[in-house]
Z-matrix of the N, CA and C atoms (Angstrom, degrees):
N
C 1 1.494
C 2 1.390 1 111.88
N 3 1.307 2 125.67 1 131.27
C 4 1.384 3 129.95 2 169.28
C 5 1.453 4 115.82 3 -64.80
N 6 1.337 5 122.69 4 161.02
C 7 1.366 6 123.22 5 175.13
C 8 1.530 7 112.75 6 -60.04
N 9 1.397 8 114.57 7 -36.90
C 10 1.527 9 119.12 8 -178.22
C 11 1.509 10 104.39 9 -67.68
N 12 1.361 11 118.68 10 -40.16
C 13 1.562 12 115.70 11 -176.49
C 14 1.545 13 108.37 12 -67.61
N 15 1.318 14 118.49 13 -40.91
C 16 1.417 15 119.21 14 179.43
C 17 1.542 16 108.71 15 -65.36
N 18 1.190 17 122.90 16 -39.32
C 19 1.475 18 124.98 17 173.48
C 20 1.430 19 111.78 18 -58.24
N 21 1.378 20 116.89 19 -51.38
C 22 1.509 21 122.44 20 178.90
C 23 1.565 22 112.63 21 -58.74
N 24 1.361 23 115.25 22 -39.14
C 25 1.460 24 118.96 23 -174.04
C 26 1.640 25 105.25 24 -74.12
N 27 1.308 26 123.63 25 -20.89
C 28 1.333 27 123.70 26 -176.67
C 29 1.439 28 108.29 27 -86.82
N 30 1.272 29 123.81 28 -12.83
C 31 1.452 30 125.82 29 175.95
C 32 1.643 31 110.11 30 -98.67
N 33 1.278 32 111.54 31 166.86
C 34 1.555 33 116.30 32 175.81
C 35 1.546 34 105.69 33 -54.21
N 36 1.341 35 114.59 34 133.34
C 37 1.381 36 119.38 35 177.44
C 38 1.542 37 118.21 36 -63.41
N 39 1.495 38 111.56 37 -28.41
C 40 1.440 39 113.09 38 179.24
C 41 1.494 40 100.09 39 -117.98
N 42 1.257 41 114.79 40 124.64
C 43 1.509 42 119.94 41 -175.49
C 44 1.593 43 106.77 42 -137.94
N 45 1.374 44 115.84 43 150.35
C 46 1.422 45 117.11 44 173.12
C 47 1.554 46 115.59 45 -84.35
N 48 1.294 47 114.56 46 90.81
C 49 1.380 48 121.04 47 -174.14
C 50 1.563 49 111.25 48 -53.10
N 51 1.323 50 116.07 49 -46.82
C 52 1.532 51 117.61 50 -178.73
C 53 1.493 52 114.66 51 -68.12
N 54 1.281 53 112.88 52 -38.06
C 55 1.558 54 114.65 53 174.32
C 56 1.465 55 112.45 54 -57.80
N 57 1.271 56 114.34 55 -45.49
C 58 1.562 57 117.68 56 -177.25
C 59 1.615 58 107.36 57 -69.32
N 60 1.288 59 110.95 58 -32.64
C 61 1.603 60 104.97 59 178.67
C 62 1.542 61 111.92 60 -76.43
N 63 1.272 62 119.88 61 -31.79
C 64 1.480 63 119.74 62 175.60
C 65 1.582 64 109.94 63 -68.34
N 66 1.320 65 117.02 64 -31.91
C 67 1.399 66 114.62 65 171.89
C 68 1.454 67 113.50 66 -66.85
N 69 1.242 68 118.48 67 -42.07
C 70 1.490 69 123.85 68 173.73
C 71 1.520 70 109.10 69 -59.81
N 72 1.281 71 113.43 70 -48.12
C 73 1.601 72 114.92 71 179.86
C 74 1.510 73 110.34 72 -60.66
N 75 1.312 74 122.11 73 -37.30
C 76 1.539 75 124.57 74 175.65
C 77 1.468 76 106.86 75 -59.10
N 78 1.355 77 119.64 76 -44.71
C 79 1.347 78 124.12 77 -171.27
C 80 1.622 79 103.51 78 -71.19
N 81 1.183 80 119.09 79 -39.09
C 82 1.583 81 122.12 80 179.64
C 83 1.541 82 107.32 81 -64.43
N 84 1.420 83 116.38 82 -47.72
C 85 1.454 84 114.88 83 -176.14
C 86 1.439 85 111.68 84 -67.40
N 87 1.426 86 119.80 85 -33.10
C 88 1.417 87 121.10 86 171.21
C 89 1.551 88 115.06 87 -54.21
N 90 1.270 89 112.94 88 -45.10
C 91 1.490 90 119.82 89 179.90
C 92 1.533 91 111.94 90 -66.77
N 93 1.325 92 114.06 91 -34.30
C 94 1.513 93 115.52 92 -175.56
C 95 1.605 94 104.89 93 -75.62
N 96 1.365 95 116.96 94 -40.09
C 97 1.457 96 119.17 95 -176.87
C 98 1.555 97 108.45 96 -63.31
N 99 1.422 98 116.78 97 -38.38
C 100 1.387 99 122.68 98 178.81
C 101 1.509 100 110.97 99 -60.25
N 102 1.320 101 117.35 100 -37.98
C 103 1.343 102 119.88 101 -174.98
C 104 1.530 103 114.00 102 -87.18
N 105 1.399 104 113.80 103 -6.18
C 106 1.534 105 125.19 104 177.37
C 107 1.490 106 106.88 105 55.97
N 108 1.365 107 116.27 106 55.72
C 109 1.400 108 115.53 107 179.80
C 110 1.604 109 111.68 108 -106.77
N 111 1.419 110 115.01 109 12.11
C 112 1.337 111 121.32 110 178.29
C 113 1.520 112 118.10 111 -112.00
N 114 1.390 113 113.82 112 16.29
C 115 1.431 114 118.27 113 -175.88
C 116 1.496 115 116.47 114 -80.28
N 117 1.446 116 120.11 115 -35.53
C 118 1.370 117 120.92 116 179.79
C 119 1.489 118 111.62 117 -108.95
N 120 1.328 119 120.31 118 167.23
C 121 1.453 120 118.29 119 -174.79
C 122 1.626 121 112.74 120 -64.42
N 123 1.194 122 115.73 121 -43.07
C 124 1.507 123 118.22 122 -179.56
C 125 1.536 124 107.51 123 -61.09
N 126 1.331 125 111.27 124 -37.90
C 127 1.561 126 110.63 125 -175.19
C 128 1.500 127 108.62 126 -75.75
N 129 1.413 128 121.52 127 -31.62
C 130 1.412 129 126.06 128 178.78
C 131 1.522 130 103.18 129 -67.22
N 132 1.271 131 123.99 130 -33.64
C 133 1.567 132 123.07 131 178.49
C 134 1.434 133 108.00 132 -67.51
N 135 1.341 134 122.07 133 -46.38
C 136 1.279 135 131.29 134 -179.51
C 137 1.522 136 109.59 135 -56.81
N 138 1.362 137 113.95 136 -44.55
C 139 1.463 138 120.21 137 179.77
C 140 1.502 139 112.92 138 -62.07
N 141 1.559 140 119.02 139 -40.26
C 142 1.377 141 124.39 140 179.92
C 143 1.509 142 106.79 141 -66.42
N 144 1.364 143 121.67 142 -38.82
C 145 1.406 144 123.45 143 -178.40
C 146 1.439 145 108.31 144 -64.03
N 147 1.302 146 119.08 145 -48.56
C 148 1.537 147 122.98 146 -179.75
C 149 1.465 148 111.35 147 -58.14
N 150 1.367 149 116.52 148 -37.22
C 151 1.435 150 119.88 149 -171.21
C 152 1.564 151 105.91 150 -69.86
N 153 1.422 152 116.21 151 -38.96
C 154 1.482 153 121.10 152 -178.02
C 155 1.513 154 102.37 153 -66.35
N 156 1.369 155 118.79 154 -48.03
C 157 1.429 156 117.63 155 -179.25
C 158 1.618 157 109.85 156 -54.65
N 159 1.257 158 120.14 157 -39.73
C 160 1.378 159 125.47 158 -176.14
C 161 1.570 160 109.64 159 -65.94
N 162 1.335 161 117.90 160 -36.29
C 163 1.369 162 125.96 161 170.03
C 164 1.441 163 113.37 162 -57.56
N 165 1.343 164 120.48 163 -52.15
C 166 1.374 165 126.12 164 -177.27
C 167 1.531 166 111.73 165 -65.47
N 168 1.303 167 113.28 166 -37.93
C 169 1.541 168 118.35 167 179.98
C 170 1.514 169 106.50 168 -66.99
N 171 1.341 170 121.97 169 -43.82
C 172 1.362 171 123.47 170 175.21
C 173 1.484 172 121.22 171 -55.76
N 174 1.393 173 111.19 172 -44.94
C 175 1.397 174 121.40 173 175.09
C 176 1.506 175 108.12 174 -57.91
N 177 1.410 176 115.26 175 -48.41
C 178 1.494 177 114.67 176 -175.70
C 179 1.398 178 107.38 177 -61.02
N 180 1.343 179 121.00 178 -43.62
C 181 1.505 180 120.97 179 -167.57
C 182 1.571 181 105.68 180 -70.45
N 183 1.378 182 120.14 181 -30.53
C 184 1.405 183 117.83 182 179.12
C 185 1.520 184 113.62 183 -81.35
N 186 1.294 185 117.61 184 -34.34
C 187 1.495 186 124.26 185 -172.86
C 188 1.384 187 116.10 186 -95.87
N 189 1.349 188 114.54 187 -22.51
C 190 1.500 189 121.91 188 -178.40
C 191 1.497 190 110.39 189 82.95
N 192 1.432 191 122.43 190 9.24
C 193 1.463 192 122.40 191 177.70
C 194 1.525 193 102.69 192 -158.18
N 195 1.466 194 111.25 193 160.22
C 196 1.438 195 117.57 194 178.64
C 197 1.551 196 108.50 195 -71.93
N 198 1.280 197 121.21 196 159.05
C 199 1.457 198 122.80 197 -178.50
C 200 1.500 199 112.96 198 -56.35
N 201 1.331 200 116.68 199 -47.68
C 202 1.468 201 116.91 200 179.13
C 203 1.462 202 119.04 201 -66.10
N 204 1.325 203 122.16 202 -8.22
C 205 1.361 204 127.76 203 176.97
C 206 1.503 205 113.40 204 -100.81
N 207 1.332 206 120.72 205 -8.89
C 208 1.407 207 124.55 206 -175.98
C 209 1.545 208 109.32 207 -72.86
N 210 1.310 209 114.81 208 142.44
C 211 1.471 210 122.43 209 -177.95
C 212 1.519 211 115.46 210 -56.81
N 213 1.443 212 113.34 211 -31.60
C 214 1.521 213 117.44 212 174.92
C 215 1.429 214 110.70 213 -104.58
N 216 1.336 215 125.83 214 -50.79
C 217 1.404 216 127.17 215 -168.78
C 218 1.528 217 110.08 216 -85.29
N 219 1.267 218 119.26 217 10.25
C 220 1.492 219 122.59 218 176.79
C 221 1.569 220 105.48 219 -90.51
N 222 1.376 221 121.23 220 -9.03
C 223 1.494 222 119.67 221 -178.78
C 224 1.519 223 111.58 222 -71.07
N 225 1.349 224 107.06 223 167.62
C 226 1.590 225 115.51 224 -178.56
C 227 1.369 226 113.66 225 -54.90
N 228 1.355 227 118.85 226 -42.97
C 229 1.468 228 121.76 227 -171.69
C 230 1.524 229 113.74 228 -70.90
N 231 1.402 230 113.73 229 -6.27
C 232 1.554 231 116.85 230 174.17
C 233 1.522 232 114.63 231 -109.24
N 234 1.375 233 112.89 232 12.76
C 235 1.475 234 117.84 233 -175.67
C 236 1.434 235 116.38 234 -50.34
N 237 1.386 236 115.32 235 -40.57
C 238 1.574 237 115.43 236 -176.46
C 239 1.633 238 107.13 237 -61.17
N 240 1.442 239 117.39 238 -32.78
C 241 1.472 240 112.78 239 175.67
C 242 1.544 241 110.67 240 -66.34
N 243 1.286 242 117.40 241 -35.65
C 244 1.412 243 118.74 242 -176.90
C 245 1.606 244 111.78 243 -65.48
N 246 1.426 245 111.25 244 -23.99
C 247 1.478 246 110.11 245 176.90
C 248 1.547 247 108.58 246 -95.45
N 249 1.262 248 123.66 247 3.09
C 250 1.441 249 125.37 248 172.38
C 251 1.397 250 114.56 249 102.79
N 252 1.440 251 118.67 250 16.62
C 253 1.433 252 118.91 251 -175.24
C 254 1.523 253 107.44 252 -99.18
N 255 1.431 254 110.49 253 90.07
C 256 1.496 255 118.57 254 -173.61
C 257 1.536 256 117.56 255 -65.15
N 258 1.359 257 113.44 256 -26.52
C 259 1.435 258 120.79 257 -171.66
C 260 1.564 259 112.31 258 -75.68
N 261 1.385 260 112.11 259 -19.44
C 262 1.392 261 121.94 260 -179.97
C 263 1.544 262 106.85 261 -64.87
N 264 1.417 263 109.01 262 135.29
C 265 1.458 264 118.74 263 170.38
C 266 1.486 265 118.61 264 -115.23
N 267 1.365 266 119.51 265 100.66
C 268 1.361 267 124.34 266 -171.84
C 269 1.622 268 118.32 267 -51.91
N 270 1.401 269 108.26 268 -30.18
C 271 1.460 270 111.01 269 179.47
C 272 1.430 271 117.52 270 -81.18
N 273 1.309 272 117.63 271 -23.11
C 274 1.491 273 125.28 272 170.08
C 275 1.479 274 106.12 273 -76.60
N 276 1.274 275 122.75 274 -43.49
C 277 1.443 276 125.18 275 -178.71
C 278 1.490 277 108.44 276 -61.38
N 279 1.286 278 118.22 277 -41.74
C 280 1.496 279 123.00 278 -176.31
C 281 1.652 280 110.18 279 -59.41
N 282 1.290 281 111.02 280 -42.81
C 283 1.520 282 113.97 281 179.03
C 284 1.510 283 112.99 282 -72.13
N 285 1.415 284 114.33 283 -22.88
C 286 1.548 285 116.67 284 179.37
C 287 1.574 286 107.39 285 -102.98
N 288 1.379 287 116.01 286 20.44
C 289 1.538 288 111.38 287 -179.77
C 290 1.464 289 107.77 288 -84.50
N 291 1.386 290 120.67 289 176.58
C 292 1.432 291 122.25 290 179.82
C 293 1.439 292 115.04 291 -54.21
N 294 1.317 293 117.73 292 -36.94
C 295 1.458 294 124.00 293 -178.67
C 296 1.546 295 118.16 294 -98.49
N 297 1.373 296 109.84 295 2.53
C 298 1.478 297 120.09 296 -175.04
C 299 1.450 298 112.70 297 -79.87
N 300 1.291 299 127.11 298 -11.35
C 301 1.455 300 126.01 299 166.61
C 302 1.550 301 109.10 300 94.06
N 303 1.334 302 125.31 301 -34.01
C 304 1.358 303 123.65 302 -173.68
C 305 1.641 304 114.04 303 -87.85
N 306 1.348 305 113.84 304 -24.55
C 307 1.425 306 116.10 305 -178.53
C 308 1.592 307 112.57 306 -59.59
N 309 1.299 308 114.88 307 -50.25
C 310 1.509 309 114.48 308 -179.00
C 311 1.618 310 108.36 309 -58.45
N 312 1.190 311 117.12 310 -43.26
C 313 1.534 312 124.63 311 179.29
C 314 1.645 313 107.43 312 -52.68
N 315 1.321 314 114.41 313 -53.81
C 316 1.488 315 115.22 314 -175.31
C 317 1.509 316 112.89 315 -76.42
N 318 1.265 317 120.24 316 -31.77
C 319 1.501 318 123.23 317 168.84
C 320 1.610 319 112.28 318 -55.00
N 321 1.275 320 114.95 319 -53.73
C 322 1.419 321 120.43 320 175.10
C 323 1.522 322 115.80 321 -57.58
N 324 1.310 323 114.93 322 -39.72
C 325 1.549 324 126.42 323 179.42
C 326 1.530 325 103.84 324 -66.19
N 327 1.347 326 123.96 325 -52.51
C 328 1.358 327 119.62 326 173.80
C 329 1.403 328 120.98 327 -50.79
N 330 1.386 329 113.54 328 -49.47
C 331 1.468 330 120.24 329 -178.97
C 332 1.552 331 112.29 330 -69.72
N 333 1.390 332 115.94 331 -20.64
C 334 1.366 333 112.62 332 176.57
C 335 1.645 334 108.54 333 -75.95
N 336 1.243 335 121.17 334 -24.73
C 337 1.447 336 123.66 335 -177.54
C 338 1.616 337 102.58 336 -70.96
N 339 1.328 338 122.68 337 -50.38
C 340 1.496 339 125.60 338 176.49
C 341 1.485 340 109.97 339 -166.71
N 342 1.303 341 113.13 340 159.35
C 343 1.505 342 121.79 341 177.72
C 344 1.588 343 106.97 342 -54.96
N 345 1.461 344 111.85 343 139.24
C 346 1.507 345 113.65 344 -177.74
C 347 1.535 346 102.46 345 -145.58
N 348 1.369 347 117.10 346 164.67
C 349 1.400 348 125.57 347 169.17
C 350 1.594 349 111.66 348 -101.63
N 351 1.289 350 117.61 349 173.86
C 352 1.515 351 115.28 350 -167.28
C 353 1.465 352 110.40 351 -71.34
N 354 1.424 353 118.32 352 -39.09
C 355 1.399 354 123.13 353 -177.24
C 356 1.646 355 107.30 354 -62.14
N 357 1.232 356 110.03 355 -38.46
C 358 1.578 357 112.10 356 -176.13
C 359 1.536 358 106.24 357 -68.46
N 360 1.269 359 121.14 358 -41.75
C 361 1.478 360 120.04 359 170.00
C 362 1.523 361 115.39 360 -49.80
N 363 1.256 362 114.40 361 -50.70
C 364 1.437 363 120.28 362 -177.74
C 365 1.488 364 107.91 363 -61.22
N 366 1.275 365 119.95 364 -45.38
C 367 1.466 366 126.38 365 -175.85
C 368 1.523 367 107.30 366 -56.36
N 369 1.400 368 113.19 367 -52.91
C 370 1.399 369 119.92 368 -177.19
C 371 1.551 370 114.28 369 -59.75
N 372 1.413 371 112.41 370 -42.15
C 373 1.557 372 111.69 371 175.72
C 374 1.363 373 116.40 372 -66.19
N 375 1.398 374 116.42 373 -31.68
C 376 1.554 375 120.72 374 177.44
C 377 1.499 376 107.89 375 -66.03
N 378 1.387 377 116.04 376 -40.42
C 379 1.498 378 120.38 377 -177.26
C 380 1.476 379 108.50 378 -67.38
N 381 1.391 380 116.28 379 -46.70
C 382 1.458 381 118.93 380 -167.80
C 383 1.612 382 108.73 381 -69.39
N 384 1.393 383 118.81 382 -24.16
C 385 1.345 384 124.78 383 176.95
C 386 1.589 385 115.93 384 -92.96
N 387 1.343 386 113.79 385 3.20
C 388 1.398 387 116.63 386 177.15
C 389 1.493 388 111.27 387 74.45
N 390 1.332 389 120.45 388 15.31
C 391 1.424 390 125.11 389 179.40
C 392 1.497 391 111.50 390 90.28
N 393 1.326 392 113.91 391 5.03
C 394 1.472 393 121.55 392 179.97
C 395 1.603 394 111.25 393 -76.10
N 396 1.251 395 119.10 394 -14.73
C 397 1.437 396 122.50 395 178.71
C 398 1.535 397 105.67 396 -115.19
N 399 1.327 398 114.92 397 115.73
C 400 1.418 399 119.64 398 -176.45
C 401 1.592 400 111.86 399 -82.43
N 402 1.459 401 114.68 400 124.06
C 403 1.386 402 120.05 401 -176.87
C 404 1.555 403 112.36 402 -46.71
N 405 1.177 404 117.23 403 129.80
C 406 1.545 405 122.93 404 -171.02
C 407 1.505 406 111.16 405 -133.55
N 408 1.266 407 123.46 406 84.47
C 409 1.481 408 124.52 407 175.39
C 410 1.453 409 114.74 408 -54.76
N 411 1.319 410 120.20 409 -22.00
C 412 1.420 411 121.28 410 -176.68
C 413 1.548 412 108.20 411 -81.47
N 414 1.279 413 118.73 412 -13.83
C 415 1.525 414 123.88 413 171.00
C 416 1.539 415 109.21 414 -94.21
N 417 1.370 416 118.29 415 -50.22
C 418 1.415 417 116.93 416 -171.65
C 419 1.474 418 116.51 417 -65.89
N 420 1.354 419 116.62 418 -51.32
C 421 1.533 420 120.32 419 -175.84
C 422 1.508 421 117.15 420 -68.47
N 423 1.282 422 120.82 421 -35.84
C 424 1.475 423 117.51 422 162.82
C 425 1.509 424 112.10 423 -60.60
N 426 1.187 425 118.15 424 -44.81
C 427 1.578 426 116.96 425 175.69
C 428 1.478 427 112.37 426 -52.60
N 429 1.241 428 117.63 427 -53.01
C 430 1.462 429 126.89 428 -178.92
C 431 1.492 430 109.20 429 -54.15
N 432 1.406 431 115.95 430 -49.99
C 433 1.559 432 120.10 431 174.04
C 434 1.462 433 111.02 432 -52.20
N 435 1.388 434 118.22 433 -48.76
C 436 1.455 435 120.06 434 178.68
C 437 1.406 436 116.85 435 -57.13
N 438 1.337 437 115.28 436 -47.69
C 439 1.450 438 120.59 437 -177.60
C 440 1.573 439 108.84 438 -64.61
N 441 1.337 440 114.41 439 -33.00
C 442 1.461 441 115.28 440 -176.32
C 443 1.609 442 106.28 441 -70.19
N 444 1.386 443 116.26 442 -48.51
C 445 1.449 444 123.03 443 179.74
C 446 1.623 445 105.68 444 -51.45
N 447 1.203 446 117.73 445 -45.42
C 448 1.456 447 120.01 446 -175.31
C 449 1.539 448 115.37 447 -77.52
N 450 1.393 449 114.18 448 5.45
C 451 1.490 450 116.11 449 179.49
C 452 1.495 451 120.17 450 71.38
N 453 1.402 452 113.18 451 11.62
C 454 1.458 453 120.66 452 -175.75
C 455 1.583 454 108.39 453 -86.43
N 456 1.301 455 115.35 454 -24.10
C 457 1.480 456 121.18 455 175.74
C 458 1.593 457 112.93 456 -136.32
N 459 1.213 458 117.30 457 159.48
C 460 1.471 459 117.08 458 170.82
C 461 1.498 460 108.15 459 -123.69
N 462 1.472 461 112.23 460 140.71
C 463 1.400 462 114.97 461 179.63
C 464 1.514 463 113.58 462 -116.22
N 465 1.277 464 122.97 463 141.11
C 466 1.515 465 120.04 464 173.99
C 467 1.577 466 102.71 465 -140.39
N 468 1.359 467 104.06 466 154.92
C 469 1.466 468 113.85 467 -179.67
C 470 1.506 469 107.45 468 -81.76
N 471 1.445 470 112.11 469 131.32
C 472 1.501 471 114.52 470 174.82
C 473 1.482 472 116.98 471 -55.70
N 474 1.351 473 112.83 472 -40.62
C 475 1.492 474 127.38 473 171.47
C 476 1.460 475 111.47 474 -121.16
N 477 1.397 476 118.87 475 105.10
C 478 1.426 477 120.62 476 -171.97
C 479 1.560 478 113.29 477 -62.74
N 480 1.379 479 109.18 478 -27.44
C 481 1.528 480 115.78 479 -176.91
C 482 1.587 481 109.35 480 -77.48
N 483 1.329 482 114.32 481 -47.33
C 484 1.524 483 116.39 482 179.29
C 485 1.524 484 115.49 483 -82.28
N 486 1.304 485 117.96 484 -20.66
C 487 1.402 486 122.42 485 175.63
C 488 1.560 487 112.09 486 34.52
N 489 1.410 488 108.36 487 60.68
C 490 1.614 489 112.53 488 -179.38
C 491 1.552 490 104.08 489 -120.16
N 492 1.379 491 118.32 490 -25.75
C 493 1.553 492 114.02 491 178.86
C 494 1.576 493 109.69 492 -124.92
N 495 1.333 494 114.69 493 122.75
C 496 1.415 495 121.94 494 -177.19
C 497 1.512 496 109.43 495 -102.14
N 498 1.257 497 120.17 496 116.50
C 499 1.520 498 125.90 497 176.97
C 500 1.582 499 108.64 498 -94.29
N 501 1.330 500 112.36 499 130.98
C 502 1.432 501 119.36 500 -179.20
C 503 1.644 502 109.34 501 -116.57
N 504 1.437 503 108.20 502 138.92
C 505 1.338 504 121.21 503 -174.37
C 506 1.640 505 108.04 504 -128.72
N 507 1.257 506 112.94 505 128.97
C 508 1.514 507 117.71 506 177.49
C 509 1.462 508 111.37 507 -66.73
N 510 1.412 509 110.72 508 142.33
C 511 1.612 510 112.91 509 176.04
C 512 1.473 511 107.73 510 -99.61
N 513 1.375 512 110.41 511 178.87
C 514 1.470 513 116.97 512 178.03
C 515 1.514 514 109.41 513 -62.46
N 516 1.296 515 113.98 514 -39.35
C 517 1.468 516 115.02 515 177.15
C 518 1.434 517 118.20 516 -63.18
N 519 1.447 518 114.19 517 -31.80
C 520 1.305 519 125.34 518 175.25
C 521 1.549 520 115.16 519 -65.77
N 522 1.343 521 112.41 520 -42.16
C 523 1.548 522 119.09 521 173.91
C 524 1.567 523 111.93 522 -62.85
N 525 1.304 524 116.60 523 -38.59
C 526 1.426 525 119.28 524 -178.81
C 527 1.671 526 105.06 525 -69.47
N 528 1.269 527 117.85 526 -40.54
C 529 1.310 528 119.94 527 178.58
C 530 1.603 529 114.45 528 -68.73
N 531 1.208 530 112.78 529 -38.08
C 532 1.530 531 115.28 530 170.87
C 533 1.526 532 112.30 531 -53.52
N 534 1.279 533 111.82 532 -45.17
C 535 1.536 534 115.17 533 -176.19
C 536 1.537 535 111.82 534 -68.76
N 537 1.349 536 115.03 535 -30.70
C 538 1.467 537 116.88 536 -177.63
C 539 1.615 538 107.29 537 -77.14
N 540 1.264 539 114.66 538 -36.98
C 541 1.562 540 121.73 539 -177.73
C 542 1.577 541 104.58 540 -66.47
N 543 1.382 542 116.53 541 -37.51
C 544 1.433 543 115.68 542 -177.48
C 545 1.412 544 112.35 543 -67.12
N 546 1.457 545 115.64 544 -42.73
C 547 1.367 546 122.20 545 178.71
C 548 1.577 547 113.45 546 -56.99
N 549 1.374 548 115.79 547 -35.37
C 550 1.524 549 117.93 548 174.62
C 551 1.423 550 114.52 549 -78.11
N 552 1.382 551 116.04 550 -46.09
C 553 1.448 552 122.23 551 -168.85
C 554 1.514 553 115.23 552 -77.80
N 555 1.342 554 118.36 553 -42.09
C 556 1.545 555 118.45 554 -167.50
C 557 1.587 556 109.59 555 -70.95
N 558 1.422 557 122.54 556 -31.89
C 559 1.512 558 116.17 557 176.56
C 560 1.615 559 106.96 558 -66.33
N 561 1.358 560 116.77 559 -36.37
C 562 1.492 561 117.28 560 -171.90
C 563 1.601 562 106.59 561 -74.94
N 564 1.290 563 114.01 562 -33.11
C 565 1.486 564 111.17 563 176.86
C 566 1.503 565 110.71 564 -68.17
N 567 1.330 566 120.77 565 -41.13
C 568 1.452 567 123.53 566 174.99
C 569 1.587 568 108.47 567 -51.41
N 570 1.438 569 112.47 568 -48.17
C 571 1.452 570 113.28 569 177.68
C 572 1.449 571 116.60 570 -58.69
N 573 1.269 572 113.83 571 -38.37
C 574 1.525 573 124.93 572 179.20
C 575 1.447 574 107.82 573 -60.25
N 576 1.367 575 119.51 574 -50.98
C 577 1.361 576 119.82 575 -178.50
C 578 1.420 577 117.52 576 -60.18
N 579 1.465 578 113.61 577 -38.49
C 580 1.476 579 117.43 578 176.85
C 581 1.424 580 116.59 579 -66.95
N 582 1.490 581 113.63 580 -35.99
C 583 1.502 582 119.00 581 175.17
C 584 1.470 583 111.28 582 -63.72
N 585 1.298 584 115.03 583 -44.58
C 586 1.531 585 124.75 584 -178.88
C 587 1.585 586 109.91 585 -60.12
N 588 1.317 587 115.40 586 -40.16
C 589 1.425 588 120.91 587 -179.23
C 590 1.513 589 108.78 588 -73.86
N 591 1.204 590 121.29 589 -35.00
C 592 1.529 591 119.79 590 170.37
C 593 1.521 592 120.29 591 -69.74
N 594 1.459 593 109.62 592 -32.14
C 595 1.494 594 113.87 593 171.35
C 596 1.442 595 113.13 594 -72.19
N 597 1.330 596 116.99 595 -35.59
C 598 1.505 597 121.51 596 -173.36
C 599 1.486 598 104.30 597 -72.91
N 600 1.431 599 121.62 598 -42.40
C 601 1.490 600 118.37 599 -178.79
C 602 1.485 601 111.84 600 -65.98
N 603 1.315 602 118.15 601 -28.26
C 604 1.456 603 118.13 602 178.79
C 605 1.429 604 111.06 603 -76.78
N 606 1.335 605 121.39 604 -42.18
C 607 1.499 606 127.11 605 -176.52
C 608 1.508 607 103.83 606 -70.72
N 609 1.372 608 121.73 607 -44.64
C 610 1.411 609 122.39 608 -179.58
C 611 1.578 610 115.38 609 -62.97
N 612 1.333 611 111.34 610 -41.14
C 613 1.369 612 118.07 611 174.18
C 614 1.457 613 118.78 612 -63.33
N 615 1.376 614 112.44 613 -39.72
C 616 1.416 615 119.06 614 174.73
C 617 1.502 616 115.56 615 -65.02
N 618 1.341 617 116.95 616 -38.85
C 619 1.412 618 124.51 617 175.21
C 620 1.429 619 110.43 618 -61.88
N 621 1.304 620 117.28 619 -49.22
C 622 1.534 621 126.92 620 -171.89
C 623 1.581 622 103.40 621 -69.27
N 624 1.334 623 119.24 622 -43.74
C 625 1.677 624 117.45 623 170.84
C 626 1.395 625 117.35 624 -55.32
N 627 1.373 626 113.79 625 -42.34
C 628 1.615 627 120.06 626 -178.73
C 629 1.535 628 102.69 627 -68.93
N 630 1.306 629 118.42 628 -42.82
C 631 1.504 630 117.50 629 -173.51
C 632 1.573 631 109.75 630 -63.49
N 633 1.311 632 115.55 631 -40.04
C 634 1.397 633 122.59 632 178.10
C 635 1.464 634 115.46 633 -62.83
N 636 1.366 635 113.52 634 -40.85
C 637 1.487 636 121.71 635 -173.16
C 638 1.572 637 103.83 636 -76.60
N 639 1.315 638 119.85 637 -31.52
C 640 1.444 639 115.64 638 177.67
C 641 1.481 640 112.28 639 -70.08
N 642 1.341 641 111.15 640 -40.84
C 643 1.525 642 115.23 641 -179.42
C 644 1.452 643 111.21 642 -65.00
N 645 1.270 644 117.75 643 -37.57
C 646 1.619 645 126.17 644 178.80
C 647 1.542 646 106.87 645 -64.52
N 648 1.284 647 119.95 646 -44.03
C 649 1.473 648 120.26 647 -177.37
C 650 1.418 649 106.64 648 -69.69
N 651 1.358 650 126.08 649 -36.76
C 652 1.394 651 125.54 650 172.72
C 653 1.487 652 120.52 651 -54.06
N 654 1.419 653 107.41 652 -32.94
C 655 1.458 654 114.87 653 178.66
C 656 1.465 655 116.85 654 -92.95
N 657 1.327 656 110.45 655 5.54
C 658 1.484 657 114.62 656 -179.65
C 659 1.334 658 117.60 657 86.54
N 660 1.328 659 122.17 658 18.86
C 661 1.500 660 126.03 659 175.30
C 662 1.408 661 111.48 660 -129.63
N 663 1.422 662 114.77 661 153.73
C 664 1.463 663 118.27 662 176.88
C 665 1.497 664 115.07 663 -91.88
N 666 1.195 665 118.80 664 -9.87
C 667 1.482 666 125.47 665 -173.60
C 668 1.500 667 107.66 666 -76.68
N 669 1.368 668 117.23 667 113.71
C 670 1.525 669 117.31 668 175.79
C 671 1.492 670 108.65 669 -71.29
N 672 1.513 671 107.00 670 160.32
C 673 1.399 672 112.52 671 178.05
C 674 1.541 673 103.23 672 -152.37
N 675 1.340 674 119.16 673 161.68
C 676 1.381 675 124.22 674 -174.53
C 677 1.464 676 107.90 675 -74.44
N 678 1.364 677 114.74 676 152.26
C 679 1.497 678 117.64 677 172.32
C 680 1.547 679 109.23 678 -87.39
């Protein structure tokens, strides 16, 4: 048994990884505020870098290896975690990836509300997901170009001479397409949520039961109890 396995075995089997990280994060932020390292831009950047390093070190301490070396979390879809971006949610990001299905729906929905430019779309998506979707120009701008080629949106340069900011407006064809996509996608998303809730309930219940059994065994009883 490795030192990490011994350490893990001595702790509660089922633990709230994210709660413990957020506690560690609060301690880290308190130390940074105390040192007044966040007052100027360069120092704020150093603070962000240190926080990402702290996340990686916390992951390594808890899991026994770095994120990029983990057999699950070392995959491409978890790369922001490997970089120390703890707020990133790979499961939300997967749904909003280029091939995830929901991204075109949300982009059309946002443009149906009012004309917007690409960066604004990314900022809104990041805000609506609580920062769990990482802004990705490589996904948004090719999608906007595709929608424009299909006549679902129209793009115009805010300044035709500078050609730096392109504003997109949904067309009537785009509004009709949006309603068709919603009719197909929304029922399936509801089904997905129901399936995920069922799976989560089973997995979470299994983990909690296992954690209770481990704690009960350590106390010399076989009766499981909740953590």
